[in-house]
N, CA, C and O atoms as a printed pandas DataFrame, in Angstrom:
     atom_number atom_name residue_name chain_id  residue_number  x_coord  y_coord  z_coord
0              1         N          MET        A               1    0.893   -1.065    0.002
1              2        CA          MET        A               1   -0.051    0.009    0.033
2              3         C          MET        A               1    1.020    1.285   -0.010
3              4         O          MET        A               1    2.088    1.299    0.602
4              5         N          LYS        A               2    0.572    2.228   -0.760
5              6        CA          LYS        A               2    1.172    3.391   -0.950
6              7         C          LYS        A               2    0.348    4.636   -0.726
7              8         O          LYS        A               2   -0.876    4.579   -0.847
8              9         N          TYR        A               3    0.990    5.809   -0.390
9             10        CA          TYR        A               3    0.215    6.989   -0.307
10            11         C          TYR        A               3    0.369    7.661   -1.559
11            12         O          TYR        A               3    1.396    7.560   -2.231
12            13         N          TYR        A               4   -0.803    8.466   -1.951
13            14        CA          TYR        A               4   -0.707    9.259   -3.244
14            15         C          TYR        A               4   -1.544   10.525   -2.805
15            16         O          TYR        A               4   -2.372   10.468   -1.896
16            17         N          LEU        A               5   -1.267   11.666   -3.517
17            18        CA          LEU        A               5   -1.912   12.836   -3.439
18            19         C          LEU        A               5   -2.584   12.989   -4.765
19            20         O          LEU        A               5   -1.931   12.855   -5.800
20            21         N          LEU        A               6   -3.946   13.282   -4.780
21            22        CA          LEU        A               6   -4.689   13.539   -5.862
22            23         C          LEU        A               6   -4.962   15.006   -5.784
23            24         O          LEU        A               6   -5.675   15.431   -4.875
24            25         N          ILE        A               7   -4.383   15.900   -6.778
25            26        CA          ILE        A               7   -4.422   17.305   -6.725
26            27         C          ILE        A               7   -5.440   17.760   -8.028
27            28         O          ILE        A               7   -5.115   17.690   -9.213
28            29         N          TYR        A               8   -6.543   18.165   -7.586
29            30        CA          TYR        A               8   -7.446   18.729   -8.511
30            31         C          TYR        A               8   -7.205   20.247   -8.746
31            32         O          TYR        A               8   -7.131   20.998   -7.774
32            33         N          HIS        A               9   -7.084   20.710  -10.008
33            34        CA          HIS        A               9   -7.000   22.070  -10.277
34            35         C          HIS        A               9   -8.386   22.387  -10.758
35            36         O          HIS        A               9   -8.842   21.898  -11.791
36            37         N          VAL        A              10   -9.088   23.273   -9.931
37            38        CA          VAL        A              10  -10.444   23.607  -10.266
38            39         C          VAL        A              10  -10.798   24.853  -10.985
39            40         O          VAL        A              10   -9.978   25.771  -10.964
40            41         N          VAL        A              11  -11.979   25.007  -11.655
41            42        CA          VAL        A              11  -12.219   26.145  -12.418
42            43         C          VAL        A              11  -12.531   27.282  -11.442
43            44         O          VAL        A              11  -12.848   27.040  -10.277
44            45         N          GLU        A              12  -12.433   28.587  -11.952
45            46        CA          GLU        A              12  -12.561   29.830  -11.170
46            47         C          GLU        A              12  -13.914   29.727  -10.343
47            48         O          GLU        A              12  -13.934   29.931   -9.129
48            49         N          ASP        A              13  -14.948   29.425  -11.018
49            50        CA          ASP        A              13  -16.336   29.388  -10.346
50            51         C          ASP        A              13  -16.729   28.060   -9.860
51            52         O          ASP        A              13  -17.898   27.681   -9.922
52            53         N          TYR        A              14  -15.733   27.307   -9.354
53            54        CA          TYR        A              14  -15.976   25.982   -8.796
54            55         C          TYR        A              14  -16.992   26.007   -7.744
55            56         O          TYR        A              14  -17.928   25.212   -7.833
56            57         N          ILE        A              15  -16.925   26.838   -6.735
57            58        CA          ILE        A              15  -17.697   26.852   -5.437
58            59         C          ILE        A              15  -19.140   27.078   -6.062
59            60         O          ILE        A              15  -20.010   26.370   -5.554
60            61         N          GLU        A              16  -19.498   27.826   -6.943
61            62        CA          GLU        A              16  -20.796   28.183   -7.392
62            63         C          GLU        A              16  -21.325   27.018   -8.170
63            64         O          GLU        A              16  -22.506   26.692   -8.056
64            65         N          ARG        A              17  -20.468   26.353   -8.987
65            66        CA          ARG        A              17  -21.018   25.292   -9.914
66            67         C          ARG        A              17  -21.034   23.896   -9.256
67            68         O          ARG        A              17  -21.704   22.990   -9.751
68            69         N          ARG        A              18  -20.330   23.730   -8.191
69            70        CA          ARG        A              18  -20.265   22.350   -7.651
70            71         C          ARG        A              18  -21.498   21.768   -7.035
71            72         O          ARG        A              18  -21.646   20.551   -6.922
72            73         N          ALA        A              19  -22.431   22.698   -6.613
73            74        CA          ALA        A              19  -23.784   22.276   -5.900
74            75         C          ALA        A              19  -24.401   21.188   -6.620
75            76         O          ALA        A              19  -24.757   20.182   -6.004
76            77         N          THR        A              20  -24.584   21.309   -8.035
77            78        CA          THR        A              20  -25.262   20.371   -8.718
78            79         C          THR        A              20  -24.726   18.913   -8.674
79            80         O          THR        A              20  -25.450   17.927   -8.811
80            81         N          PHE        A              21  -23.433   18.879   -8.477
81            82        CA          PHE        A              21  -22.725   17.643   -8.551
82            83         C          PHE        A              21  -22.134   17.096   -7.131
83            84         O          PHE        A              21  -21.518   16.039   -6.987
84            85         N          ARG        A              22  -22.439   17.998   -6.160
85            86        CA          ARG        A              22  -21.760   17.601   -4.859
86            87         C          ARG        A              22  -22.185   16.480   -4.263
87            88         O          ARG        A              22  -21.370   15.773   -3.670
88            89         N          GLU        A              23  -23.624   16.116   -4.329
89            90        CA          GLU        A              23  -23.898   14.912   -3.629
90            91         C          GLU        A              23  -23.284   13.600   -4.299
91            92         O          GLU        A              23  -22.800   12.663   -3.664
92            93         N          GLU        A              24  -23.372   13.676   -5.506
93            94        CA          GLU        A              24  -22.726   12.440   -6.354
94            95         C          GLU        A              24  -21.188   12.220   -6.168
95            96         O          GLU        A              24  -20.645   11.116   -6.205
96            97         N          HIS        A              25  -20.559   13.413   -5.965
97            98        CA          HIS        A              25  -19.079   13.456   -5.756
98            99         C          HIS        A              25  -18.908   13.033   -4.281
99           100         O          HIS        A              25  -18.029   12.211   -4.021
100          101         N          LEU        A              26  -19.658   13.517   -3.333
101          102        CA          LEU        A              26  -19.428   13.055   -2.029
102          103         C          LEU        A              26  -19.822   11.574   -1.883
103          104         O          LEU        A              26  -19.178   10.856   -1.119
104          105         N          ARG        A              27  -20.817   11.114   -2.562
105          106        CA          ARG        A              27  -21.028    9.521   -2.427
106          107         C          ARG        A              27  -19.869    8.776   -2.917
107          108         O          ARG        A              27  -19.470    7.812   -2.263
108          109         N          LEU        A              28  -19.254    9.140   -4.059
109          110        CA          LEU        A              28  -18.156    8.589   -4.624
110          111         C          LEU        A              28  -16.876    8.451   -3.657
111          112         O          LEU        A              28  -16.153    7.463   -3.532
112          113         N          ALA        A              29  -16.782    9.681   -3.013
113          114        CA          ALA        A              29  -15.638    9.807   -2.063
114          115         C          ALA        A              29  -15.941    9.065   -0.890
115          116         O          ALA        A              29  -15.038    8.403   -0.380
116          117         N          GLY        A              30  -17.151    9.076   -0.350
117          118        CA          GLY        A              30  -17.539    8.183    0.766
118          119         C          GLY        A              30  -17.302    6.805    0.569
119          120         O          GLY        A              30  -16.805    6.101    1.448
120          121         N          GLU        A              31  -17.653    6.365   -0.608
121          122        CA          GLU        A              31  -17.423    4.822   -0.955
122          123         C          GLU        A              31  -15.935    4.469   -0.953
123          124         O          GLU        A              31  -15.574    3.364   -0.550
124          125         N          ALA        A              32  -15.064    5.378   -1.393
125          126        CA          ALA        A              32  -13.614    5.282   -1.429
126          127         C          ALA        A              32  -13.128    5.281   -0.018
127          128         O          ALA        A              32  -12.199    4.550    0.328
128          129         N          PHE        A              33  -13.759    6.112    0.823
129          130        CA          PHE        A              33  -13.329    6.254    2.341
130          131         C          PHE        A              33  -13.651    4.887    2.926
131          132         O          PHE        A              33  -12.792    4.242    3.528
132          133         N          LYS        A              34  -14.875    4.454    2.750
133          134        CA          LYS        A              34  -15.342    3.086    3.418
134          135         C          LYS        A              34  -14.528    2.032    3.008
135          136         O          LYS        A              34  -14.376    1.095    3.791
136          137         N          ARG        A              35  -13.911    2.014    1.794
137          138        CA          ARG        A              35  -13.074    0.915    1.377
138          139         C          ARG        A              35  -11.664    1.197    1.987
139          140         O          ARG        A              35  -10.824    0.301    1.896
140          141         N          GLY        A              36  -11.373    2.248    2.536
141          142        CA          GLY        A              36   -9.976    2.576    2.980
142          143         C          GLY        A              36   -9.079    3.178    2.043
143          144         O          GLY        A              36   -7.963    3.530    2.423
144          145         N          ASP        A              37   -9.443    3.332    0.871
145          146        CA          ASP        A              37   -8.657    3.969   -0.108
146          147         C          ASP        A              37   -8.458    5.380   -0.076
147          148         O          ASP        A              37   -7.411    5.876   -0.492
148          149         N          LEU        A              38   -9.475    6.121    0.431
149          150        CA          LEU        A              38   -9.296    7.560    0.558
150          151         C          LEU        A              38   -9.308    7.920    1.982
151          152         O          LEU        A              38  -10.177    7.536    2.765
152          153         N          ILE        A              39   -8.272    8.701    2.302
153          154        CA          ILE        A              39   -8.080    9.034    3.723
154          155         C          ILE        A              39   -8.524   10.315    4.157
155          156         O          ILE        A              39   -9.067   10.421    5.257
156          157         N          LEU        A              40   -8.333   11.427    3.318
157          158        CA          LEU        A              40   -8.743   12.865    3.522
158          159         C          LEU        A              40   -9.023   13.429    2.313
159          160         O          LEU        A              40   -8.436   13.027    1.308
160          161         N          GLY        A              41   -9.874   14.345    2.259
161          162        CA          GLY        A              41  -10.017   15.141    0.982
162          163         C          GLY        A              41  -10.760   16.456    1.259
163          164         O          GLY        A              41  -11.534   16.609    2.203
164          165         N          GLY        A              42  -10.449   17.404    0.335
165          166        CA          GLY        A              42  -11.162   18.754    0.527
166          167         C          GLY        A              42  -10.555   19.889   -0.237
167          168         O          GLY        A              42   -9.427   19.759   -0.712
168          169         N          ALA        A              43  -11.219   20.964   -0.378
169          170        CA          ALA        A              43  -10.849   22.074   -1.174
170          171         C          ALA        A              43   -9.898   22.867   -0.385
171          172         O          ALA        A              43  -10.016   22.955    0.837
172          173         N          LEU        A              44   -8.873   23.500   -1.098
173          174        CA          LEU        A              44   -8.022   24.453   -0.581
174          175         C          LEU        A              44   -8.824   25.799   -0.508
175          176         O          LEU        A              44   -9.830   25.981   -1.193
176          177         N          THR        A              45   -8.349   26.678    0.314
177          178        CA          THR        A              45   -9.109   27.988    0.442
178          179         C          THR        A              45   -8.034   29.082    0.421
179          180         O          THR        A              45   -6.847   28.893    0.688
180          181         N          GLU        A              46   -8.639   30.346    0.042
181          182        CA          GLU        A              46   -7.861   31.428   -0.054
182          183         C          GLU        A              46   -6.557   31.399   -0.897
183          184         O          GLU        A              46   -5.518   31.716   -0.318
184          185         N          PRO        A              47   -6.512   31.061   -2.162
185          186        CA          PRO        A              47   -7.650   31.042   -3.091
186          187         C          PRO        A              47   -8.243   29.540   -3.054
187          188         O          PRO        A              47   -7.636   28.596   -2.546
188          189         N          THR        A              48   -9.438   29.455   -3.626
189          190        CA          THR        A              48  -10.007   28.191   -3.732
190          191         C          THR        A              48   -9.776   27.714   -5.196
191          192         O          THR        A              48  -10.679   27.701   -6.032
192          193         N          ASP        A              49   -8.630   27.365   -5.414
193          194        CA          ASP        A              49   -8.159   26.946   -6.881
194          195         C          ASP        A              49   -7.767   25.536   -6.997
195          196         O          ASP        A              49   -7.522   25.039   -8.096
196          197         N          LYS        A              50   -7.690   24.799   -5.772
197          198        CA          LYS        A              50   -7.409   23.409   -5.901
198          199         C          LYS        A              50   -8.087   22.522   -4.796
199          200         O          LYS        A              50   -8.508   23.064   -3.774
200          201         N          ALA        A              51   -8.183   21.358   -4.958
201          202        CA          ALA        A              51   -8.527   20.416   -4.052
202          203         C          ALA        A              51   -7.511   19.247   -3.835
203          204         O          ALA        A              51   -6.812   18.885   -4.781
204          205         N          VAL        A              52   -7.430   18.744   -2.805
205          206        CA          VAL        A              52   -6.485   17.711   -2.439
206          207         C          VAL        A              52   -7.174   16.416   -1.812
207          208         O          VAL        A              52   -7.915   16.511   -0.834
208          209         N          LEU        A              53   -6.906   15.277   -2.391
209          210        CA          LEU        A              53   -7.429   14.074   -1.859
210          211         C          LEU        A              53   -6.241   13.036   -1.526
211          212         O          LEU        A              53   -5.442   12.688   -2.396
212          213         N          ILE        A              54   -6.193   12.623   -0.346
213          214        CA          ILE        A              54   -5.118   11.820    0.094
214          215         C          ILE        A              54   -5.579   10.321    0.005
215          216         O          ILE        A              54   -6.559    9.957    0.655
216          217         N          PHE        A              55   -4.946    9.529   -0.721
217          218        CA          PHE        A              55   -5.323    8.011   -0.916
218          219         C          PHE        A              55   -4.186    7.144   -0.281
219          220         O          PHE        A              55   -3.015    7.516   -0.213
220          221         N          HIS        A              56   -4.595    6.115    0.112
221          222        CA          HIS        A              56   -3.738    5.069    0.672
222          223         C          HIS        A              56   -4.169    3.754   -0.010
223          224         O          HIS        A              56   -5.005    3.056    0.563
224          225         N          CYS        A              57   -3.688    3.395   -1.116
225          226        CA          CYS        A              57   -4.206    2.256   -1.858
226          227         C          CYS        A              57   -3.097    1.405   -2.553
227          228         O          CYS        A              57   -1.915    1.736   -2.459
228          229         N          ARG        A              58   -3.476    0.362   -3.217
229          230        CA          ARG        A              58   -2.445   -0.565   -3.793
230          231         C          ARG        A              58   -1.687    0.127   -5.036
231          232         O          ARG        A              58   -0.480   -0.021   -5.230
232          233         N          ASP        A              59   -2.461    0.833   -5.788
233          234        CA          ASP        A              59   -1.687    1.464   -6.945
234          235         C          ASP        A              59   -2.579    2.617   -7.602
235          236         O          ASP        A              59   -3.748    2.804   -7.265
236          237         N          ARG        A              60   -1.988    3.288   -8.464
237          238        CA          ARG        A              60   -2.599    4.555   -9.029
238          239         C          ARG        A              60   -3.977    4.116   -9.852
239          240         O          ARG        A              60   -4.801    4.978  -10.159
240          241         N          ALA        A              61   -4.140    2.919  -10.137
241          242        CA          ALA        A              61   -5.345    2.452  -10.890
242          243         C          ALA        A              61   -6.592    2.788  -10.087
243          244         O          ALA        A              61   -7.608    3.179  -10.662
244          245         N          VAL        A              62   -6.536    2.649   -8.829
245          246        CA          VAL        A              62   -7.582    2.998   -7.838
246          247         C          VAL        A              62   -8.037    4.436   -7.982
247          248         O          VAL        A              62   -9.221    4.772   -8.035
248          249         N          ILE        A              63   -7.022    5.239   -8.039
249          250        CA          ILE        A              63   -7.257    6.769   -8.186
250          251         C          ILE        A              63   -7.714    7.113   -9.599
251          252         O          ILE        A              63   -8.619    7.932   -9.759
252          253         N          GLU        A              64   -7.156    6.553  -10.559
253          254        CA          GLU        A              64   -7.562    6.779  -11.935
254          255         C          GLU        A              64   -8.995    6.430  -12.127
255          256         O          GLU        A              64   -9.676    7.168  -12.839
256          257         N          GLU        A              65   -9.535    5.362  -11.556
257          258        CA          GLU        A              65  -10.920    4.908  -11.622
258          259         C          GLU        A              65  -11.867    5.903  -10.870
259          260         O          GLU        A              65  -12.981    6.167  -11.322
260          261         N          PHE        A              66  -11.375    6.465   -9.672
261          262        CA          PHE        A              66  -12.160    7.485   -9.023
262          263         C          PHE        A              66  -12.241    8.687  -10.000
263          264         O          PHE        A              66  -13.351    9.191  -10.172
264          265         N          ILE        A              67  -11.195    9.180  -10.640
265          266        CA          ILE        A              67  -11.187   10.311  -11.454
266          267         C          ILE        A              67  -12.289   10.038  -12.557
267          268         O          ILE        A              67  -13.148   10.888  -12.790
268          269         N          ARG        A              68  -12.241    8.841  -13.222
269          270        CA          ARG        A              68  -13.010    8.674  -14.217
270          271         C          ARG        A              68  -14.607    8.580  -14.056
271          272         O          ARG        A              68  -15.414    8.568  -14.986
272          273         N          GLN        A              69  -14.900    8.514  -12.658
273          274        CA          GLN        A              69  -16.212    8.414  -12.216
274          275         C          GLN        A              69  -16.782    9.747  -11.626
275          276         O          GLN        A              69  -17.987    9.972  -11.518
276          277         N          ASP        A              70  -15.781   10.609  -11.256
277          278        CA          ASP        A              70  -16.115   11.828  -10.560
278          279         C          ASP        A              70  -16.886   12.789  -11.325
279          280         O          ASP        A              70  -16.441   13.178  -12.405
280          281         N          PRO        A              71  -17.934   13.189  -10.903
281          282        CA          PRO        A              71  -18.897   14.196  -11.765
282          283         C          PRO        A              71  -18.239   15.633  -11.791
283          284         O          PRO        A              71  -18.530   16.448  -12.665
284          285         N          TYR        A              72  -17.371   15.884  -10.820
285          286        CA          TYR        A              72  -16.546   17.189  -10.971
286          287         C          TYR        A              72  -15.724   17.197  -12.139
287          288         O          TYR        A              72  -15.580   18.203  -12.833
288          289         N          VAL        A              73  -15.130   15.992  -12.393
289          290        CA          VAL        A              73  -14.250   15.954  -13.636
290          291         C          VAL        A              73  -15.135   15.755  -14.820
291          292         O          VAL        A              73  -14.855   16.373  -15.847
292          293         N          LEU        A              74  -16.116   15.006  -14.796
293          294        CA          LEU        A              74  -17.041   14.824  -15.976
294          295         C          LEU        A              74  -17.683   15.926  -16.514
295          296         O          LEU        A              74  -17.998   15.984  -17.703
296          297         N          ASN        A              75  -17.919   16.901  -15.619
297          298        CA          ASN        A              75  -18.712   18.025  -15.953
298          299         C          ASN        A              75  -17.898   19.344  -15.918
299          300         O          ASN        A              75  -18.449   20.444  -15.873
300          301         N          GLY        A              76  -16.590   19.173  -15.939
301          302        CA          GLY        A              76  -15.638   20.298  -16.410
302          303         C          GLY        A              76  -15.320   21.146  -15.200
303          304         O          GLY        A              76  -14.668   22.173  -15.390
304          305         N          LEU        A              77  -15.695   20.844  -14.024
305          306        CA          LEU        A              77  -15.241   21.582  -12.860
306          307         C          LEU        A              77  -13.593   21.387  -12.562
307          308         O          LEU        A              77  -12.865   22.239  -12.052
308          309         N          VAL        A              78  -13.246   20.210  -12.956
309          310        CA          VAL        A              78  -11.727   19.930  -12.688
310          311         C          VAL        A              78  -11.224   19.663  -14.106
311          312         O          VAL        A              78  -11.312   18.536  -14.592
312          313         N          PRO        A              79  -10.687   20.712  -14.785
313          314        CA          PRO        A              79  -10.095   20.506  -16.019
314          315         C          PRO        A              79   -8.643   19.808  -16.062
315          316         O          PRO        A              79   -8.217   19.274  -17.087
316          317         N          LYS        A              80   -7.949   19.859  -14.896
317          318        CA          LYS        A              80   -6.640   19.268  -14.802
318          319         C          LYS        A              80   -6.587   18.703  -13.349
319          320         O          LYS        A              80   -7.166   19.149  -12.358
320          321         N          TRP        A              81   -5.751   17.603  -13.446
321          322        CA          TRP        A              81   -5.435   17.096  -12.213
322          323         C          TRP        A              81   -4.022   16.298  -12.169
323          324         O          TRP        A              81   -3.470   15.971  -13.219
324          325         N          GLU        A              82   -3.530   16.036  -11.042
325          326        CA          GLU        A              82   -2.281   15.229  -11.058
326          327         C          GLU        A              82   -2.366   14.331   -9.867
327          328         O          GLU        A              82   -2.915   14.623   -8.804
328          329         N          ILE        A              83   -1.712   13.105  -10.182
329          330        CA          ILE        A              83   -1.604   12.160   -9.121
330          331         C          ILE        A              83    0.008   12.126   -8.820
331          332         O          ILE        A              83    0.859   12.003   -9.700
332          333         N          ARG        A              84    0.261   12.250   -7.494
333          334        CA          ARG        A              84    1.621   12.302   -7.003
334          335         C          ARG        A              84    1.855   11.235   -5.956
335          336         O          ARG        A              84    1.061   11.132   -5.021
336          337         N          ASP        A              85    2.878   10.457   -6.062
337          338        CA          ASP        A              85    3.311    9.540   -5.042
338          339         C          ASP        A              85    3.793   10.398   -3.945
339          340         O          ASP        A              85    4.439   11.430   -4.124
340          341         N          TRP        A              86    3.425    9.890   -2.725
341          342        CA          TRP        A              86    3.775   10.727   -1.587
342          343         C          TRP        A              86    4.578    9.785   -0.629
343          344         O          TRP        A              86    4.033    8.790   -0.150
344          345         N          ASN        A              87    5.799   10.089   -0.371
345          346        CA          ASN        A              87    6.642    9.294    0.533
346          347         C          ASN        A              87    6.526    9.782    1.926
347          348         O          ASN        A              87    7.215   10.670    2.428
348          349         N          VAL        A              88    5.621    9.136    2.472
349          350        CA          VAL        A              88    5.262    9.571    4.002
350          351         C          VAL        A              88    6.320    9.021    5.016
351          352         O          VAL        A              88    6.508    7.805    5.029
352          353         N          VAL        A              89    7.016    9.817    5.856
353          354        CA          VAL        A              89    7.980    9.493    6.616
354          355         C          VAL        A              89    7.692    9.646    8.121
355          356         O          VAL        A              89    8.482    9.220    8.963
356          357         N          ILE        A              90    6.551   10.261    8.435
357          358        CA          ILE        A              90    6.078   10.374    9.909
358          359         C          ILE        A              90    4.607   10.297    9.686
359          360         O          ILE        A              90    4.038   10.832    8.734
360          361         N          GLY        A              91    3.972    9.535   10.706
361          362        CA          GLY        A              91    2.556    9.411   10.693
362          363         C          GLY        A              91    2.197    7.990   10.439
363          364         O          GLY        A              91    1.015    7.651   10.386
């Protein structure tokens, strides 16, 4: 099991536009959390230009599947993302 950061780069009006898709996004995230794949997730503030989700899973394919299903991505709220391996040394 490895740690990964999923960094979402969100559109400028993300906060206003996310309401329509929020319930489905949170359901998807909740399922990943219950499986133990997703540890933490949320939007950065001041500015609200990114969101970060921390995964602890077997490989990147788990995260790639999450992205493929995420309504924020599918509906253009997240035009760019990056998956980064995270070498956790404390915690």
